[in-house]
C-alpha positions in Angstrom: 109.1 -1.9 256.4 108.8 0.9 253.5 109.1 0.5 250.0 112.0 3.2 248.7 109.5 4.3 246.0 107.0 5.0 248.6 109.3 7.6 250.3 107.8 11.0 250.4 108.6 14.5 252.5 108.0 14.1 256.2 108.4 10.1 256.3 110.9 9.2 259.3 113.0 6.0 258.2 115.5 4.4 260.6 119.0 3.9 259.2 122.4 2.8 260.7 120.5 2.8 263.8 119.5 6.6 263.6 116.5 7.9 263.0 116.4 10.2 260.0 113.5 12.5 258.4 113.1 13.0 254.4 113.5 16.3 253.5 113.6 16.0 250.2 113.4 13.3 247.0 114.3 12.6 243.4 112.9 9.7 241.1 115.3 9.4 238.7 115.2 7.4 235.8 118.4 7.6 233.7 118.4 6.4 230.3 119.7 2.9 231.0 119.9 1.0 234.1 117.8 0.6 237.2 115.5 3.5 238.6 116.6 5.1 241.7 115.3 7.1 244.4 118.1 10.0 245.2 117.0 11.2 248.8 118.0 14.4 251.5 117.4 12.4 255.0 118.0 15.1 258.2 119.2 12.8 261.5 116.7 13.6 264.5 119.8 13.5 266.7 122.2 15.7 265.6 120.3 17.7 262.4 123.1 16.5 259.9 121.8 16.1 256.4 122.5 13.0 254.7 122.1 12.2 251.0 121.4 8.8 249.7 120.2 6.8 246.7 117.9 3.7 246.8 117.1 1.3 244.3 113.7 1.0 243.6 112.2 -2.2 245.5 114.9 -1.8 248.1 113.1 -2.3 251.9 113.5 0.7 254.6 112.8 0.6 258.0 109.9 3.2 258.9 109.1 4.6 261.9 106.0 5.7 263.1 106.3 9.2 264.7 103.3 11.2 266.4 102.9 14.8 266.4 100.9 16.0 269.4 100.3 19.8 270.4 101.7 20.8 273.6 101.9 24.1 275.7 105.0 25.7 276.7 105.0 26.5 280.4 108.5 27.0 281.8 112.1 26.6 282.1 113.1 24.7 285.0 117.2 24.5 284.7 117.4 20.9 283.2 115.1 21.7 280.2 112.0 23.2 278.6 108.6 22.3 280.3 105.5 21.1 277.9 101.9 20.3 279.1 100.3 17.8 276.3 97.1 19.6 275.1 95.1 16.4 275.0 96.0 14.6 278.3 97.7 17.7 280.5 100.7 15.6 281.0 103.7 17.4 281.7 107.3 16.7 280.2 110.4 18.0 279.9 112.4 18.5 276.5 116.4 19.6 276.5 116.4 23.0 274.8 118.4 22.1 271.8 115.7 19.8 270.7 113.6 22.6 270.3 113.7 24.2 266.7 113.0 27.9 267.2 113.5 28.0 271.0 115.0 31.5 271.0 111.6 32.8 269.7 109.0 30.5 272.3 107.2 32.4 275.2 105.2 30.8 277.7 101.5 29.6 276.5 102.9 29.0 272.9 101.9 25.8 271.6 104.3 23.9 269.6 104.1 20.0 268.1 106.1 17.6 270.2 107.3 14.8 267.8 107.9 11.3 269.4 108.4 8.0 268.1 105.3 6.0 268.5 106.9 2.8 269.5 108.6 3.6 272.3 107.4 7.3 273.4 110.8 9.0 273.0 110.3 12.5 272.3 112.7 13.3 269.1 111.9 17.2 269.0 109.7 19.9 269.3 109.1 22.5 266.6 107.7 26.1 266.6 105.0 27.3 264.3 106.9 28.9 261.4 105.3 32.4 262.4 105.3 33.7 265.6 104.0 37.2 267.0 106.6 38.8 269.4 106.8 42.4 270.8 110.0 44.6 270.6 111.3 45.7 274.1 114.0 47.6 272.6 115.5 49.0 269.2 117.6 52.3 268.4 115.0 54.8 267.0 115.1 54.9 263.2 115.5 57.9 261.2 112.5 59.7 259.5 112.2 59.3 255.7 115.3 56.5 255.8 113.0 54.0 254.1 114.3 54.1 250.1 117.5 51.4 251.3 116.6 48.0 252.5 118.6 48.7 255.2 118.3 46.8 258.6 118.9 47.3 262.3 119.1 45.1 265.4 115.9 44.7 267.8 115.5 42.7 270.8 111.9 40.9 271.1 110.1 39.8 274.5 111.9 36.8 274.5 115.7 38.2 274.8 116.3 36.9 271.0 117.8 39.5 268.5 115.9 40.1 265.1 117.1 42.3 262.2 113.9 44.5 261.4 113.5 47.6 259.0 114.5 51.1 260.0 111.0 52.1 260.3 110.2 49.8 263.1 109.9 51.5 266.5 110.3 49.9 270.1 107.0 48.4 271.4 105.3 47.5 267.9 104.5 44.3 267.7 106.3 42.2 264.3 105.9 38.7 262.9 109.2 36.4 263.0 110.2 33.5 261.1 111.1 30.8 263.8 113.3 28.7 261.0 116.0 31.2 261.0 114.7 34.1 262.8 114.2 36.8 260.1 111.5 39.9 260.1 108.4 38.7 258.0 105.9 41.6 258.9 104.5 44.5 261.4 101.1 43.4 263.1 98.8 46.1 262.6 
């Protein structure tokens, strides 16, 4: 059990039979009345965000989670197959439980988050930034860099990313795996 005032970002709690990760919290002391915690929780199973208020001293059931580095191997038709970097054991995870799955290529190391009490896989998380090679994009016009115009580019994983006009086919770029946005060109 965890006290509501001990809630921090990244803490996993069980509410109404579901697992939630804390994404934001705010300690509120109104002029009169009791101090409360305003918390934003993200559901592990469906990704919905929930806002809740907890009184100080209220007990919540915390869930111990483990984060293990695992290497992406291949897709076997049923899901994505990962190999634990420490035990070399292979596990299959459904593609919709992998954040940033569109930008994942063979050999990438992701963090697999599991419930420590029953070893159930909650989700897998790509690193925030990943470098990908552009396999196709329309050629940009010379000197057309004054505006902040973007064009679509297909990367080696098959995903489409909006890139600036000066990016050419064959170049390597850094992509934010959370929203699929272009960050920079790798030199």
